[in-house]
PATI-170303 format. One record per residue (C-alpha): x, y, z; residue number from 1; residue in three letters. Coordinates in pm, whole numbers, always signed. Example, Ala and Ser with C-alpha at 12.3 -4.5 7.8 and 13.67 -1.06 7.14 Angstrom:
<rs>
+--------+--------+--------+-----+-----+
!     c1 !     c2 !     c3 !   n ! res !
+--------+--------+--------+-----+-----+
!  +1230 !   -450 !   +780 !   1 ! ALA !
!  +1367 !   -106 !   +714 !   2 ! SER !
+--------+--------+--------+-----+-----+
</rs>
This chain:
<rs>
+--------+--------+--------+-----+-----+
!     c1 !     c2 !     c3 !   n ! res !
+--------+--------+--------+-----+-----+
!  +7357 !  +8508 ! +10156 !   1 ! MET !
!  +7403 !  +8173 ! +10408 !   2 ! THR !
!  +7672 !  +8213 ! +10657 !   3 ! LEU !
!  +7821 !  +7895 ! +10523 !   4 ! ALA !
!  +7933 !  +8135 ! +10209 !   5 ! ALA !
!  +8087 !  +8402 ! +10426 !   6 ! THR !
!  +8369 !  +8220 ! +10469 !   7 ! PRO !
!  +8478 !  +8141 ! +10149 !   8 ! ALA !
!  +8360 !  +8503 ! +10019 !   9 ! ALA !
!  +8638 !  +8594 ! +10226 !  10 ! THR !
!  +8907 !  +8427 ! +10155 !  11 ! SER !
!  +8922 !  +8463 !  +9812 !  12 ! ARG !
!  +9113 !  +8783 !  +9781 !  13 ! GLY !
!  +9416 !  +8642 ! +10004 !  14 ! PRO !
!  +9387 !  +8359 !  +9814 !  15 ! LEU !
!  +9452 !  +8541 !  +9461 !  16 ! ALA !
!  +9711 !  +8750 !  +9685 !  17 ! GLY !
!  +9926 !  +8448 !  +9770 !  18 ! LEU !
!  +9887 !  +8323 !  +9436 !  19 ! ALA !
! +10037 !  +8630 !  +9287 !  20 ! ALA !
! +10299 !  +8618 !  +9513 !  21 ! GLN !
! +10361 !  +8291 !  +9364 !  22 ! LEU !
! +10409 !  +8425 !  +9023 !  23 ! VAL !
! +10605 !  +8720 !  +9099 !  24 ! LEU !
! +10851 !  +8486 !  +9319 !  25 ! LEU !
! +10881 !  +8256 !  +8995 !  26 ! GLY !
! +10952 !  +8570 !  +8808 !  27 ! ALA !
! +11197 !  +8713 !  +9009 !  28 ! LEU !
! +11341 !  +8378 !  +8957 !  29 ! ALA !
! +11301 !  +8297 !  +8647 !  30 ! ALA !
! +11509 !  +8660 !  +8542 !  31 ! THR !
! +11664 !  +8773 !  +8822 !  32 ! LEU !
! +11775 !  +8433 !  +9033 !  33 ! GLY !
! +11646 !  +8420 !  +9404 !  34 ! LEU !
! +11877 !  +8215 !  +9625 !  35 ! THR !
! +11679 !  +7924 !  +9790 !  36 ! PRO !
! +11696 !  +8146 ! +10132 !  37 ! ALA !
! +11527 !  +8426 !  +9930 !  38 ! GLY !
! +11238 !  +8233 !  +9756 !  39 ! LEU !
! +11174 !  +8069 ! +10079 !  40 ! GLY !
! +11153 !  +8436 ! +10258 !  41 ! ALA !
! +10911 !  +8532 !  +9986 !  42 ! GLY !
! +10678 !  +8204 ! +10074 !  43 ! VAL !
! +10689 !  +8217 ! +10404 !  44 ! VAL !
! +10597 !  +8636 ! +10325 !  45 ! TYR !
! +10348 !  +8560 ! +10133 !  46 ! GLY !
! +10166 !  +8272 ! +10375 !  47 ! LEU !
! +10168 !  +8501 ! +10632 !  48 ! VAL !
! +10065 !  +8791 ! +10468 !  49 ! LEU !
!  +9738 !  +8640 ! +10359 !  50 ! CYS !
!  +9680 !  +8381 ! +10676 !  51 ! GLY !
!  +9673 !  +8752 ! +10793 !  52 ! LEU !
!  +9481 !  +8918 ! +10576 !  53 ! LEU !
!  +9213 !  +8658 ! +10588 !  54 ! GLY !
!  +9234 !  +8619 ! +10960 !  55 ! ALA !
!  +9129 !  +9032 ! +10959 !  56 ! GLY !
!  +8862 !  +9056 ! +10667 !  57 ! LEU !
!  +8638 !  +8736 ! +10884 !  58 ! GLN !
!  +8715 !  +8933 ! +11225 !  59 ! ARG !
!  +8601 !  +9208 ! +11026 !  60 ! ALA !
!  +8271 !  +8992 ! +10877 !  61 ! ARG !
!  +8376 !  +9160 ! +10542 !  62 ! MET !
!  +8321 !  +8945 ! +10266 !  63 ! SER !
!  +8549 !  +9124 ! +10007 !  64 ! ALA !
!  +8850 !  +9285 !  +9994 !  65 ! LEU !
!  +8738 !  +9596 !  +9835 !  66 ! GLY !
!  +8947 !  +9838 !  +9598 !  67 ! PRO !
!  +9087 ! +10006 !  +9827 !  68 ! ALA !
!  +9218 !  +9665 ! +10036 !  69 ! ASN !
!  +9309 !  +9527 !  +9684 !  70 ! ALA !
!  +9540 !  +9848 !  +9609 !  71 ! VAL !
!  +9732 !  +9803 !  +9948 !  72 ! THR !
!  +9713 !  +9361 !  +9842 !  73 ! LEU !
!  +9910 !  +9476 !  +9556 !  74 ! SER !
! +10180 !  +9689 !  +9780 !  75 ! ARG !
! +10199 !  +9384 !  +9964 !  76 ! ALA !
! +10279 !  +9145 !  +9724 !  77 ! ILE !
! +10556 !  +9398 !  +9535 !  78 ! LEU !
! +10697 !  +9390 !  +9946 !  79 ! VAL !
! +10729 !  +9016 !  +9889 !  80 ! GLY !
! +10911 !  +9066 !  +9589 !  81 ! GLY !
! +11140 !  +9292 !  +9761 !  82 ! VAL !
! +11183 !  +9047 ! +10035 !  83 ! THR !
! +11313 !  +8801 !  +9836 !  84 ! ALA !
! +11550 !  +8994 !  +9693 !  85 ! LEU !
! +11690 !  +9147 ! +10008 !  86 ! VAL !
! +11707 !  +8811 ! +10174 !  87 ! VAL !
! +11923 !  +8664 !  +9804 !  88 ! THR !
! +12131 !  +8976 !  +9851 !  89 ! SER !
! +12300 !  +8823 ! +10157 !  90 ! PHE !
! +12532 !  +8566 !  +9953 !  91 ! THR !
! +12457 !  +8656 !  +9607 !  92 ! HIS !
! +12503 !  +8990 !  +9422 !  93 ! PRO !
! +12115 !  +9101 !  +9349 !  94 ! VAL !
! +12023 !  +9348 !  +9032 !  95 ! SER !
! +12009 !  +9702 !  +9229 !  96 ! THR !
! +11765 !  +9835 !  +8946 !  97 ! PRO !
! +11533 !  +9553 !  +8984 !  98 ! ALA !
! +11518 !  +9596 !  +9353 !  99 ! LEU !
! +11460 !  +9969 !  +9331 ! 100 ! VAL !
! +11190 !  +9917 !  +9131 ! 101 ! ALA !
! +11004 !  +9689 !  +9282 ! 102 ! VAL !
! +11069 !  +9877 !  +9598 ! 103 ! ALA !
! +10978 ! +10226 !  +9416 ! 104 ! GLY !
! +10636 ! +10102 !  +9275 ! 105 ! VAL !
! +10562 !  +9988 !  +9590 ! 106 ! ALA !
! +10668 ! +10284 !  +9776 ! 107 ! LEU !
! +10488 ! +10494 !  +9518 ! 108 ! ALA !
! +10110 ! +10305 !  +9550 ! 109 ! LEU !
! +10145 ! +10420 !  +9909 ! 110 ! ASP !
!  +9869 ! +10693 !  +9938 ! 111 ! GLY !
!  +9654 ! +10557 !  +9660 ! 112 ! VAL !
!  +9473 ! +10335 !  +9869 ! 113 ! ASP !
!  +9376 ! +10573 ! +10133 ! 114 ! GLY !
!  +9300 ! +10774 !  +9838 ! 115 ! GLN !
!  +9106 ! +10498 !  +9670 ! 116 ! VAL !
!  +8908 ! +10436 ! +10044 ! 117 ! ALA !
!  +8762 ! +10776 ! +10073 ! 118 ! ARG !
!  +8618 ! +10797 !  +9757 ! 119 ! ARG !
!  +8486 ! +10499 !  +9704 ! 120 ! THR !
!  +8315 ! +10527 ! +10043 ! 121 ! GLY !
!  +8515 ! +10219 ! +10153 ! 122 ! ASN !
!  +8762 ! +10352 ! +10415 ! 123 ! THR !
!  +8781 ! +10103 ! +10763 ! 124 ! THR !
!  +8975 !  +9999 ! +11060 ! 125 ! ALA !
!  +9123 !  +9723 ! +10861 ! 126 ! LEU !
!  +9164 !  +9903 ! +10546 ! 127 ! GLY !
!  +9444 ! +10154 ! +10800 ! 128 ! ALA !
!  +9578 !  +9889 ! +10950 ! 129 ! ARG !
!  +9685 !  +9679 ! +10675 ! 130 ! PHE !
!  +9827 !  +9997 ! +10515 ! 131 ! ASP !
! +10077 ! +10108 ! +10828 ! 132 ! MET !
! +10173 !  +9722 ! +10890 ! 133 ! GLU !
! +10276 !  +9729 ! +10504 ! 134 ! ILE !
! +10475 ! +10066 ! +10515 ! 135 ! ASP !
! +10649 !  +9952 ! +10845 ! 136 ! ALA !
! +10781 !  +9596 ! +10688 ! 137 ! PHE !
! +10893 !  +9793 ! +10351 ! 138 ! LEU !
! +11067 ! +10006 ! +10560 ! 139 ! ILE !
! +11192 !  +9721 ! +10785 ! 140 ! LEU !
! +11310 !  +9515 ! +10522 ! 141 ! VAL !
! +11501 !  +9806 ! +10305 ! 142 ! LEU !
! +11666 !  +9937 ! +10598 ! 143 ! SER !
! +11806 !  +9578 ! +10653 ! 144 ! VAL !
! +11936 !  +9624 ! +10320 ! 145 ! TYR !
! +12056 !  +9970 ! +10418 ! 146 ! ALA !
! +12265 !  +9789 ! +10702 ! 147 ! GLY !
! +12426 !  +9554 ! +10536 ! 148 ! ASP !
! +12559 !  +9827 ! +10332 ! 149 ! ARG !
! +12612 ! +10130 ! +10597 ! 150 ! PHE !
! +12642 !  +9974 ! +10960 ! 151 ! GLY !
! +12376 !  +9815 ! +11091 ! 152 ! TRP !
! +12257 ! +10114 ! +11290 ! 153 ! TRP !
! +12030 ! +10135 ! +11031 ! 154 ! THR !
! +11746 !  +9873 ! +11093 ! 155 ! VAL !
! +11650 ! +10117 ! +11382 ! 156 ! ALA !
! +11459 ! +10266 ! +11116 ! 157 ! LEU !
! +11266 !  +9985 ! +11071 ! 158 ! GLY !
! +11281 !  +9895 ! +11442 ! 159 ! ALA !
! +11111 ! +10113 ! +11609 ! 160 ! TYR !
! +10760 ! +10069 ! +11488 ! 161 ! ARG !
! +10823 !  +9695 ! +11633 ! 162 ! TYR !
! +10957 !  +9735 ! +11929 ! 163 ! LEU !
! +10717 ! +10037 ! +11979 ! 164 ! PHE !
! +10438 !  +9767 ! +12007 ! 165 ! VAL !
! +10665 !  +9537 ! +12214 ! 166 ! ALA !
! +10647 !  +9801 ! +12442 ! 167 ! ALA !
! +10305 !  +9837 ! +12464 ! 168 ! SER !
! +10188 !  +9510 ! +12572 ! 169 ! TRP !
! +10459 !  +9605 ! +12879 ! 170 ! ALA !
! +10303 !  +9972 ! +12860 ! 171 ! LEU !
!  +9935 !  +9963 ! +12817 ! 172 ! PRO !
!  +9877 ! +10328 ! +12822 ! 173 ! TRP !
! +10102 ! +10343 ! +12442 ! 174 ! LEU !
!  +9823 ! +10168 ! +12282 ! 175 ! ASN !
!  +9597 ! +10459 ! +12376 ! 176 ! ALA !
!  +9474 ! +10674 ! +12033 ! 177 ! ALA !
!  +9715 ! +10991 ! +11875 ! 178 ! LEU !
!  +9607 ! +11303 ! +11774 ! 179 ! PRO !
!  +9690 ! +11327 ! +11387 ! 180 ! HIS !
!  +9973 ! +11510 ! +11316 ! 181 ! ARG !
! +10081 ! +11582 ! +10973 ! 182 ! PHE !
! +10437 ! +11596 ! +11077 ! 183 ! SER !
! +10420 ! +11178 ! +11191 ! 184 ! ARG !
! +10307 ! +11146 ! +10792 ! 185 ! LYS !
! +10616 ! +11331 ! +10651 ! 186 ! VAL !
! +10860 ! +11189 ! +10845 ! 187 ! VAL !
! +10759 ! +10845 ! +10795 ! 188 ! ALA !
! +10727 ! +10928 ! +10412 ! 189 ! ALA !
! +11132 ! +11034 ! +10488 ! 190 ! LEU !
! +11218 ! +10687 ! +10584 ! 191 ! GLN !
! +11059 ! +10546 ! +10264 ! 192 ! GLY !
! +11211 ! +10821 ! +10017 ! 193 ! ILE !
! +11609 ! +10842 ! +10238 ! 194 ! VAL !
! +11630 ! +10446 ! +10184 ! 195 ! LEU !
! +11520 ! +10446 !  +9832 ! 196 ! ALA !
! +11781 ! +10668 !  +9773 ! 197 ! LEU !
! +12057 ! +10506 !  +9923 ! 198 ! VAL !
! +11959 ! +10141 !  +9836 ! 199 ! THR !
! +11967 ! +10292 !  +9447 ! 200 ! ALA !
! +12343 ! +10427 !  +9572 ! 201 ! HIS !
! +12189 ! +10794 !  +9400 ! 202 ! LEU !
! +12391 ! +10949 !  +9711 ! 203 ! LEU !
! +12717 ! +10957 !  +9783 ! 204 ! PRO !
! +12852 ! +10746 ! +10007 ! 205 ! GLN !
! +12890 ! +11050 ! +10265 ! 206 ! LEU !
! +12538 ! +11173 ! +10162 ! 207 ! ALA !
! +12428 ! +10836 ! +10240 ! 208 ! SER !
! +12497 ! +10835 ! +10587 ! 209 ! GLN !
! +12450 ! +11181 ! +10699 ! 210 ! ALA !
! +12049 ! +11148 ! +10502 ! 211 ! ALA !
! +12058 ! +10787 ! +10695 ! 212 ! LEU !
! +12136 ! +10982 ! +11017 ! 213 ! VAL !
! +11883 ! +11297 ! +10919 ! 214 ! ILE !
! +11615 ! +11012 ! +10872 ! 215 ! ALA !
! +11689 ! +10835 ! +11252 ! 216 ! LEU !
! +11711 ! +11136 ! +11405 ! 217 ! ALA !
! +11395 ! +11225 ! +11267 ! 218 ! ALA !
! +11241 ! +10910 ! +11341 ! 219 ! LEU !
! +11345 ! +10904 ! +11736 ! 220 ! THR !
! +11214 ! +11280 ! +11758 ! 221 ! TRP !
! +10853 ! +11117 ! +11622 ! 222 ! SER !
! +10804 ! +10846 ! +11851 ! 223 ! PHE !
! +10999 ! +11078 ! +12130 ! 224 ! GLY !
! +10697 ! +11313 ! +12098 ! 225 ! ARG !
! +10447 ! +11053 ! +12055 ! 226 ! ASP !
! +10583 ! +10854 ! +12350 ! 227 ! THR !
! +10567 ! +11158 ! +12562 ! 228 ! LEU !
! +10243 ! +11291 ! +12467 ! 229 ! TRP !
! +10102 ! +10921 ! +12581 ! 230 ! LEU !
! +10276 ! +10886 ! +12859 ! 231 ! TYR !
! +10083 ! +11254 ! +12965 ! 232 ! LYS !
!  +9722 ! +11146 ! +12885 ! 233 ! ALA !
!  +9784 ! +10894 ! +13051 ! 234 ! SER !
!  +9901 ! +11032 ! +13339 ! 235 ! ARG !
!  +9569 ! +11302 ! +13334 ! 236 ! VAL !
!  +9329 ! +10980 ! +13288 ! 237 ! ARG !
!  +9480 ! +10832 ! +13617 ! 238 ! ALA !
!  +9463 ! +11156 ! +13798 ! 239 ! ALA !
!  +9056 ! +11208 ! +13657 ! 240 ! ALA !
!  +8956 ! +10837 ! +13773 ! 241 ! ARG !
!  +9110 ! +10903 ! +14133 ! 242 ! LEU !
!  +8941 ! +11203 ! +14172 ! 243 ! ARG !
!  +8622 ! +11039 ! +14052 ! 244 ! TRP !
!  +8664 ! +10753 ! +14306 ! 245 ! SER !
!  +8792 ! +11020 ! +14602 ! 246 ! ALA !
!  +8399 ! +11186 ! +14536 ! 247 ! VAL !
!  +8145 ! +11000 ! +14838 ! 248 ! PRO !
!  +7879 ! +10864 ! +14695 ! 249 ! PRO !
!  +7550 ! +11134 ! +14708 ! 250 ! GLN !
!  +7238 ! +11018 ! +14876 ! 251 ! PRO !
!  +6934 ! +10935 ! +14690 ! 252 ! ALA !
!  +6663 ! +11152 ! +14678 ! 253 ! LEU !
!  +6324 ! +11088 ! +14794 ! 254 ! VAL !
!  +5980 ! +11213 ! +14682 ! 255 ! GLY !
+--------+--------+--------+-----+-----+
</rs>
């Protein structure tokens, strides 16, 4: 394989994903109706998604998506459809069953890509990051849809992740690795389940409000616990560096 062939091979997956995204948007526009803003949001999402994915593949020196990333890309394309429908809903009624169906499939496929990666031995840092970012963006889009109906405070459900990333630019200790916790996955899954339920209007108004409050409280607790752990870990590392710098250099032994 020549170096010239590598970029072309890497770009096939993202380009196929962009084509699939445009096909989905065209189908939604033809069957359900998308406003120009909704269609534009879907197209911009697809371009950014596939551009970032292509850049990520090149940085990771991967010449193909692999089966697990292909599943994640399929989920990402569905999220593009959800984005177009949610933006359309700001000025034009959209089909709730269609929105719930597209978002529901994207949520249901969460975890499938991880299982595929483990079973095929294709677990990668890129795949884990790709999966996490798609989950985060879907929650953000659904929280915006809920905010238009239950109050804009619900957008905090989707904004927490991005506020945490923004804070890490000013506080680098937030970038440290966190210990694995199953509860973190449970809280993340809760956000998707609650937002799917309230989007589908499967709960009475009061129950929907209560479920959203519980989901936000659980997310606040999860982020708060992780932030506190990272802060304490940063203080331990700082103290260790201070002790190490205070140790006088030992004289070299002469034979």
